[in-house]
Phi, psi and omega in degrees: 000136181281158178280145179290133175276151181285091179228163177273333181211165180225152175273171178300316180299316180296317178296320178300316178297318181296315185275350183057047172232170183286157175298323180299318179298318176294316181299319179296322177294325174294313180298322181277004178063026173281337177232125176282133179214158178241140178270126177237105186067237178263358187249144172265139173241145182238123182294151185304318178303319179293320177300313181297318177299316181296316181296315178301314183293317181297318179296321178299315180296317177298319179296318177300317181295320178296318180295314180299318180297317180296316180296317179298319180296315180296316180297318180297316185277327187237016186305312181296318179298316179296322177297317179295320179295326180294333182282337184284000000 
């Protein structure tokens, strides 16, 4: 993920570049109101505060998914051992 440049607002393309996701993915999030944006002419702009909120939330979701994936892997590989240890 790229570092945020000190700007007041970002375009859909800029946010897509920062998050390393497609412009379409960002646009869908704008349409679904997951990201607040304002339309200026043909372009959507996203205020810096909204970008920061989205990044924080997105990182939290990614981290949760990674943790869940790790826990599932441990349970799959060591489930029986963990059950036996739990009985002691």
